[in-house]
Phi, psi and omega in degrees: 000127182278144179239158183302321179301326178306309176297318181293311173307314183296320181286335178273006174288153182291329178282351180294142168240155178304129190235156177277174180295317183298324181286319171298323179294320182288328180290326183254028183290344177275329180277334182199165175282162179302321176304313185293321181300317185291324176291322174294320178298317179301317181293314180293323181292321177301324180273356176085009184281335175227167184235141168253120183279179184294337178270014177062043174243145192256144176199161176280147186303323190289345175270000180238027174064028178241158174230133171262139177182178179269140183270134179242099183275159178246161183286349175283343177121327182276180185202168178234141177265122178266099187294155179290329173294105185305324187265010175265135177297159179292154178244128178280140182238113176288151184302328177288341182261003174284332183059240183261011179283143174234177183305133183086353183287145169276125181222166170251131180236156171250132172288123181255343177200154177227151173290171183301321179266004183074002181291321177253130185230155181226136183213188177223156181277133180261320184200137175274120182274312180217130181285133179261337182242111176256339178217161190226139181246133177186188181264137183272144172225120181274116178244048178063290187269356176194175178215173177223147171249120173266104196300139161302317180280111179301338182284348168265097191269014176230139178287158181261122175287135180240112176293162185296327179292347185249021181281320180056041178094357184286139178240162179306133170100353182277138171276127183231164171249122181246124179279132178280125177265317181230128178280155183299138178224121188049245187269351187279137177287160172293151176241142183211182172220151183286128179239355176196135174256114185276340185126171179300141188297345178260000177295137179300135174090346185289329189290311179295319184293325173297321172295317176304312181291325180297324175265006182054050174275131183281136181261283183279148180273145178302155181309311182297335176284314177305317182297320176299317183292331179287341180275356176283127180304157180261350184223164183250128175269150182296333178294326175294319179297315189289314186297324184268010178050052175273146172282127191269114178246018188294344184272353181273151175282066177279135178230156170257142177230115187213179176290168185291324184265006183286141179232345176256096183265102185251358179226143178219153180226165178209139179228140179217140178266120186279163181297334184276359177096351177278175180246139175246118187250123179246125176244116185243123183245143179302126184274084184280334178295337177292332181259340181249095182286151178295133179084356173291168174297319178299320183283325176295318183295321179292318177300320180294321183284318179082321180190163173281149180242124185256095179280175184294320183249359179200170177237132171253101184292156173282322180245154173307143177307335182295332177265313188285338179250352184248252184304330188262359178275135181278069182284162187285139172068030174224148179289135181219139177277134184218167167249131182244145172235106183256133189228140175249126178242152179267191181298331179267016177066026170278132179295119182267307178202165182208161177214141176241123191201155171282151191207177173227130186228168169219110186285147190265331183215149167256090183275155171248160177301321179297319179291319172295324173295317179293334175278319188267342183247308184273345183053051181290127182291326179289313179293320176297325178289326177298317185247042187300329182282352179249355189299312184303315180304314182295326177292326178290321180295318174304313183299308177302316188292330174291328174291315180298320181295314181304316186294320181294319183291324179301324178286342170118016172300142183263126187242098180272120185260058181270139183283136177252169182214164175224132184274125179262124178242157178272190188288342182262005177088004181274135181285133180256329185198161172232121183245154177275146172275128184276145173240073185280186178297333180293315180291320180297328179296310181296321181295315182293318185291324183289322180291321182293324178293319181294318173298316181296317178289322178300311181292321184297320184269342169301313188274351172275356174060041175250150176305135190207167172249134180236150173266119186237153176229103188286159177296153180299147169304125189307318183302306180302321179294318175298320179300313178296315182291334171285334180285317180288341176296334186292338179265002180093010178259154179236131174253120187276131182192174180246123180063227178263018180244154181223132170286138177305335175301323178300320183285322173299320179300320178289327174298325178286325180293321183274357185298128179088349180276169183292324186265014172306315183294310185297318185287322181294323183292314180297326174298316185293323177292338184276356184258161176274169177275137177287152183204177178263143182206156182277348178242145179267107185249001178099162177240108187293319182290332177265357183054038181254133176286322182232132175202145176217179173249100183251341198258006183222060183289344178286329190236001176222123190293323179297334175290321180293323178295318183283340170296319181296321180295319180300313175297320185293318178296322178296315188287336179256020174071033175102001179215185183231150179292163191293318184294325176288327179295314182295318181294319180290334181289331177276328188280320188303316183293326176293317176300315183296322174290323179294320185292320180293319179294320183289330177291320176295324174295318174302316181295323174297315179296320177293324179292321177301311185289333173291312176304318178306302185292330180290317180295319175300322181293330181274002185303318184265015181256000188294135179098346180279153187246140179224167172253128179221178184247133175289117181264340177204147180236131179230182173293336184248006177154204183217143181267125182249132178252126181273177183299326176276017180072004174291138184235130175225174187245134165256114179284148180303326181290345176263359179261095192272357181282345187187167170268129191244140172256137180272120178256102189291321184302315184258003185043061179214165172250136181237133178285138186286323181260318187266357180060021176296138178243125175242117185223167181308135177103340186285150180261128182222154180259131185234168172229136177296115187260310184216158171223120181255109182281343183282317183264353187053047178239157181233133177247138178249166168220150183291147181265137178065042180260120183285163182291141181287350186281345177281141183267182181292142182081009179060034178249135183258143178287169174299323180296319185285327178295313178301325184288316175300325176298315179304315179292333179290316180296327180289322180294327177279358180075020184290340174217164180224140185235098180288166179222172178270127180180188182297322181224017174086166180269170182266146184294144178070356183220011180229048187291131177059030191241169163261113185309136180258118183290133176080008177234150185269308185268111188235019181294128170086359179244155180271167185303139182206165185258140173062021176074013183294143182278130183237333180055067179094000181278168181265150181295143180299130179094354183260128186281158174285116185248122176296131175102345177279137177279135176265181172285194182257011177277154175279131181289125170070023175290156175231159171086187182283156181281136171261125184079051187288160188061230177241041179271163179285141174232108189263347176225121182226023188311293188291333189273328180254351184087002180281157180262341179246143177290140181279150179228162185130182180217155181297133184286335182266040178251159176059243182292342181281350185291344181269359183302135179276143179256111184285141181283135178230060184286341179226076183285341179290333187250337184242137180294126186293141179291155181250148173272196178297144180064020177074020181288127176272128177265063178104169178206167182085194180280128173271077188283001175277353184252135178274174182292351177271353185299325189294342184267358180218042182299337187295341189262020181298324180299316181308306176303317180298309182297314178294325178296314180293321182292320183290320181291329178291320174300337177268006177099001180277176174201167180282158182241105174201176182122161186286142175220198187287122171060023178193177185287336177203151173273129180292165174294131187277008184204155175247140173076018181276169177201157180277317181296145193249026182278330182284163175214159183160149184293141174064060190282054178068058191282338184301123174088358173095017180237171182248125171255170175250001174274168184274349176282139180277330178267189173159339177278157172271184176284158180282149175156190182291146177272161176296138180225154170275182181300334179277001182086018188266138182288138170229177184272158181297324180296317180294321181294316178300319182297320179294318182289329172297326180278004181086003173264105185269126174294159181285336176235137181240156176174183180258132172262155179277356190200145178271008177277135168288133183279164181293112192281153173207147185281134185281127177296148179259000000 
């Protein structure tokens, strides 16, 4: 019988040339019929493993300059292709090259360009093989003749258009589930229909339910699965025990040790001191595979779920509770079927011998971590008296666990001691407290015993040469590792290694050296970020973090599918005398890679869902804490601010625009912010005092602000420069209403408070914002209903930007990779610093007829009509920097950001859309969908073509209108190109 792998292996041979179906059928005529070959070819083609050319010839994608992989999208619109080939680097996909692909899709992509060393690649999607997103969860907005669903998942960066006939009773403000009918194509939005109404977004329980639907987590089990679970017996008969040749361990004092609220007890332990002075450790795991037969409805459902998901207020189990809390749970004083791993260790915790076998046990106690800690650590007399017959056993467990840990640390296992927390919620799902999870000696005992069993079982079956599932952790990426080594060198530490490789012992030695020091948090965090993610695999390649050559997951079959699978393999090997039949070997070899990939993907989904619910409830917990002050630790530093972690593990962001004491520069190499005037330094691990400023329940984010932070406009020594004195005078005049600067907008600006601005309808403070409806925040977006007019000068906010602003206010921003979608960090310094701040801004109300004025070095600051300035502006040009700063800061507070950074084939990637905005308060058909942002104008397009922006001789970005004016005057720039926008971007001088 021919298998898929046979055809794939044949096509991957170097001598293979693309062949037709007839040629392939003739080649495999001995292994299978033409019908079988045709069915396999069709299946492989549908799944993207092979390609059929226009001449009906078949070949594998990698031989045709194509890559198969999973798409990982970003909220900014771009994405990365994670190739199926594990040794192939990720491929950057620009928003315009995604075509109809969305986050999580399996696609075929073509690499279009490579960096000089080949480490960085850029490509485009050729074909979507498998859709990952078939439905979207979000807030519905009814616009009478049509509607939109605004997705909760920010990686789906386009709203879903809902025709009027597909509302199905949904009203504005409700959380809904929309099925995608037509996927986005070019500038057109995705189209869908409402299939489920979850309730109003503020109703209790809807928030968690939305996350469950967002990640497509199954809740109720299908009827056929429940019927099969009901057929499982509740008790064990003696005939079963004898017929299966299980070893009877019911006479031993075996106990379970778990948390107070645990109900699925799948592991139990027993320790004995042998007469020869060695230790005997028995780890006994529930034999779930005996009840969940391969290919059954229970098995198929468990495979689809992958693992149990532990949300803040509930558990979504992998198996029905009748099994997980019943016959498969090692409840006290009842008989249970198990698989046991008994190990003998000497005084140095060296493994002398081991045995893996099926057994039957009866646990004597259901212990909790708290009670065990009180016995072995606190020596609590009351608890010790209650479990007096087990006290010596628990103390022996502690002694062995410490020896195992010492040995593991000596070989180089890395032990990150990060604090975890648990959110406590009431019966209505409202968070009432956040407590830290303790990692006492009791937790460490069970952890060491489970690690020892997992390693022993993995090595045992590796040498039996049977198909198995392993838990692997690959070596760190060499580039990230070198970056980390360079980072720790700044603190005076050296990580020893050869070439681009480092033994985990060197990293653990470093963790021991920094323990208790000020830089412990920063170095531990950076080390963790430099490592890869652990996953399941059919081949044993080792576990870097544990410094283990063999490792698997054997100890949790109730809540992890890979554990359930290897339990079946263990029993099969035992029943067949230590081996497997040839046919079974071949079948498992094909199945194991599929199971490993599926389990890894489901694990990632579970982790994301758990993280989402935790962030949601932490944000909700801080809602009534706005205005309160706390002391926290800087946990991360970025180009747009720094994240602060409080003692209760709540994390919030301090934006650069909210740091009013100075202008801060981001030093990427040292991961710190440096004050321009004061030379203040903020880096990971520093302690700061903060105030809770804002809580955004839509994004589940928290904003902090520094306490006792002086205004940044003061210089050292509290002396004001002439520029700042003039600026203060200008503000005083504005406060007294001595002048009025009207703005362009739906209703005009407010007197004395909208200088150089586009007036915002429905808002009182409209400085620096363009017109908008109902006061919705657009952050540099264009007012609804206002067309894009060529030649008009815009503000300094980025049109259609999304996410946090990189380089907020007028700060230097040296790294904008994830915020702009650029692949290289930008370099340079702002032109309007120091002596440039007194430069006058010339009025250009008629740029088509009048040559634009130049600043220093011949730089044009914008072009076209400056419709944001009133007729009074020409008499007060000296204050243009003041207006620029205030406008930029205000637009940042509305979610806007500056548009700059290196991009494809030019100095900066232009905004791919006009009039877009991240905030979702505005409404209008065709909200600027091109490039992945939402606009509030009625025109669907707005962005220009990709390419280089117009530049001056110094390489400074200038507006298109200004560029044309220069060409008319005879001054030709050194580089020409089209701009997506007639607005001059925030300019900066390129370093020489």
